[in-house]
N, C-alpha and C positions, 0 to 999 in steps of 0.2 A: 223635387222629385226623389233625390237621394235621401232626404230627410223622411219622407213619407215611407220609402221602402225600409229605411233603417227601423222606423216605428213599427212596421208591420212585422219585421223579422223579430223585434223584441217582444211583441205581443204574442207571436206564435211560439217563441221560446218559453215565455212565461206559461202559456197554456200547456206546453209539453212538460214542464216541470211539475205543474199542479197535477197533470194527468198521471205522471210517473209516481208522485206522492200518493195519489189515490190507489194506484196499482200496488204499492208496497204493502205488505201485510202489517197490520198493527200489532203491537206487543199484546200477546195473550197471556193472562195470568193462570197459572197451572198449580194445583195443589197436590202434593205427594205425601201420603201418610206412611211413615216408617214402621217397620215391624217391631222395633224396640229402640232404646236409646242408641245415638250414633256409635257405631263400631266399625271395624275395618271392612266389613262387607259392604258399608255405605260409601267407602272411599271414592269409588268412581263417580257417584252422583256429586259428591261435594267438590271433586275436581272439575266436573263439568260446570259447576256452579262458579267456582273461583275463576277458572280460566275463560269464562264467558261462552262456552259452547251452547249453552241454553239461549243466551241472549242473541247469538248468531242466528238461531232458528226463530228468533222472534217470540221468544218464550220468557216470562217472568216467573220463575219456579220458586214455590215456597216448600221447603223440605221441613217436616216437623214430626215429632214423635206424639201420638195421641195420648191423652191422659189414660185411656184404657186401650192398649194396642190390640187387644182381641176384637176391637170394632172395626178394624181396618176394611175387611170384606163388606160389611154392611154399609160403611160410609161410601166406598167406592161404588158398591152396587146401586146405591141410591142416587149417585151422582154428586155427592157433597164433596167428595175428593175425585180428582180426575184420575189419578194413579195410586197405587199403593204397593207395598211389599208384604208378600204373605208366604204361605207354605202350600205345597202341593196337596198334602191331605186335607188342609183347611179349605182349599178351593173346591175340592170334591165334596166335602161336607156341606159347604155353603151352596152348592149347586143342586144337592139333594133336597135342599130346603127352599129352592126356588130363587136364591140370590143370583142375579144375572152377571157373575164375574168370570172373566176369562184371563188366563195366563198368556201374557205377550212376550215373555222371555224367562228361560230358566237361568236364574242368576247364579245358583250354586248347583252343580250338576249332580251331587251325591248328598246322602244324609250327613248331617252334622250331629244329630241325636245319638246318644250313646249310653251305655251303662258304665258307671265308674264306681270303683271301690279303692280305698287306700291300699297301697301296695302292702303294707304291713299286715293287712287282714288276710292275705293269702288268696283272696278271691281272684281267679284269673280268667274264668270262663263261665258262661251262663249256668251251667249245671251246678256250679259252686254256690249259687244263690238259694239252692233248696235248703230249707230250715232257717233261712236268714230273713231279716227285715229289709225291704227295699223301698226307699223313699221315692215319691213322684209328685209332680206339681199339680195333681188334681185334674189333669187333662186325659180325657178318656182314651185317647189314641194310645198312650203309653202302656196301657194294660195289655192290649192284644200284641203291641210290639215286643214287650217283655215275654209274653206268653210264647210267641213264636220262637223267640231266641232260646228260651229254656228248653222247650220241647225239641227244638232242632238239635240240641246238645244232649238229648237223652234224659232230661230232668223231668221231675214230677212238679208241674206248675202249681197244683194245688197245695203244695207245701212251702210256698213262698208267701211271706207276709208282706202285704203292700200297706204303706202308710202315707197318707196324704200329707205332705209337708209344705205345701204351696210352692213358692219359688225359692225358698231358703235352702237350696240344695247344698251349697257350699258349707254354711254353718251346721247343717244337720249331719253332713258326712264328717266334718272336723270334730264336731262335738259327740260323735258316735251315738247319735239318736237312732241311726240306721246303719246297716252294714254296707249299703250300697245305694246309689241313686240312679234313676233313668230320667232322661229329659235334659241332661248336661251336654253341652257342646264340647266335643274333643278339640275344637280349635279355640276354645275360650275358658271355660271353667277348669278344664285340666291344666291350663297354663297358670290360672290364678292360684290354684291349689299348689302346684309345683313351686311357685314363687313365694308362697307362704311357708314352704318347708314340708309339704305333704304330698309326696310322690303317689301317683295313682296308677292303677291298671284301668284302661279303657277299653270297651268292647263296642265296637261299631255295629249298628243295627243290621245293616245290609250284609255283613260278614257272617251273620247267624240266622240265615233263612228269610229274612224280611226282604221283599222286592225292592230293588234300587229305586229311589225317587229323587226328585228335586226338592232339596230342603227349603230353598227360598226362591220365590218367583215373583216377577213384576206383573202386576194386574191392572186391568181397567174393566170397564163394563161393556155389555153388548151394544148399547146405544151409542156409546163413544166410538166403537169400532165401525158401526155402520154409517153414522152420521158425520164423524169427524176423523176419518182415516188419516188425513194429512196431519192433524195434531199429533196423533200416535206415532206416525213416522218421524216427525220433526223431534219429538221428545226422545224417542229411541236413538234417532241419529246422534244427538247430543250425549246421550247416556253411554252409547257404545264407545264414543271417543274418550269419555272419561275413563272407562274401564280399560281401554287399551293403554292409556297413559299410566294409570295405577299399576297395571301389570309390568310395565316396563321399569318402573322405579318405585319399588315398595316402601322405601324409606321416605321418600317425598310424599307418597300417598298418605302415610300416617302423619306426616307433618301437616298436610292440608286438612285432614280430618281434625287434628288437634287445634288448629287455628279456628276452624268453624265451630268446635264444640270443646272448650277448655277442660271440661270434666272428664274427657277421654283419658284413660290410663294408658299412656303411649308405651310403657314398658311391657304391658300385656299385649297390646295391639301390634307392636313390632314382631313379636314371635308369632302371634296368631295369624297375621296376614301372609306369612311365609307358608303356612299350612293351608290357608284358604285360597290363595291366588291360584295354585294348580287346579282348584275345583271350579274356577271361573272359566279356565281355559281348556278343560277336558271335553271338547266338543268340536265339531267341524268349524264352528264360529260362536262367539260369545252369545249366549241366549238360546242356542238351539235346543229343541225339544223333540222327543220321538214318540210316535203313536204307541209303540210297543211298551214304553215305560208307563205312559199313562194308563193304558189298558190293563197291564199286569198289576199296577198298584190298585187301580179301581176294583178289580176282581178280588184282590186281597182284602180290601176294606169291606167289600160286600160279604165276603165269607166269614169275616169278623164280626159281622152285625152292626157296622158303623154307620152304614148309609140307610137313611130312612126311606129313600125311594131309589129306583134305578137311575143310574147317571150315565149319560153318553159321553164317554172319555173324549172322543173326537171334537165336541163342542167346548170342552173345558180349556183348550189351549189353542194357539195359533202361531204358526211360524212364518205367516205372510210377511211381516214387516222385516223380521231378521233376515229372511231370505232376499228381499228387496234391497235392503241395505248392504248386505254382503256383495251383491253385484255392482254396487257403486265404488267399492274400493279398488 
């Protein structure tokens, strides 16, 4: 009888173990398209990868830079990528074109885009650009950004010569093909130029009449939000852990980034992350976004003629997951 009882107990135990295995979530493969090659803004993601935060959430995450980073919103919108990093203005442009992408976290709370000129040029403020050549990377958004800045400073924008130089911003400025550039990050290109021996004056767009906006945002698509909210929450939970760790030790954050991507220029990134990290933290909690900022920048883009169709700013972002996760801490 004891033998029978023991056998029954073993069978029940085995059934319980199997049932537990069936209840455990299987590892889910997740694809994340980056906005550019790995740099300090991606440190939190690579920390979450290295420390196993994604794995703890049952996620196998693939972080990669697309051959053409301008396609991130299209691939995320179509579901080819689960998540991506993009820009608030681009999210609004995409939604005006019917691409169903939504920002789930404001990664960088303020613009990084700026106007830069070599310090030796004497160009210190937007109105100094009147009568000068300004290089830009061919992205339409940069034109109204520059126009707003120049006119806010009392300058005649019609007397500014725009030159499409692609993304060769640093070489064009150093080679004096142009007098200034717009589209350069004051947390990156300015450091590259300084380290090459070319000090610059930087003019941040939001300090000269452009409404404040989220430079970099984490996005997914509407279908994922409605059908797989648990996936979004798990991914964000691990991501937030990564950025908390990155914020607490910037040196180690760059070390992690360099291990994941050896082509990273650690000398540049160690300076850049010190400027960037405060922009991760300038919110009630990492990733928080406000309706006021989305609405104000949407109105500015509409007035600048950038939006093909009206866009409901309230549907372009959500704080749902950031809010839920903040309550878990």
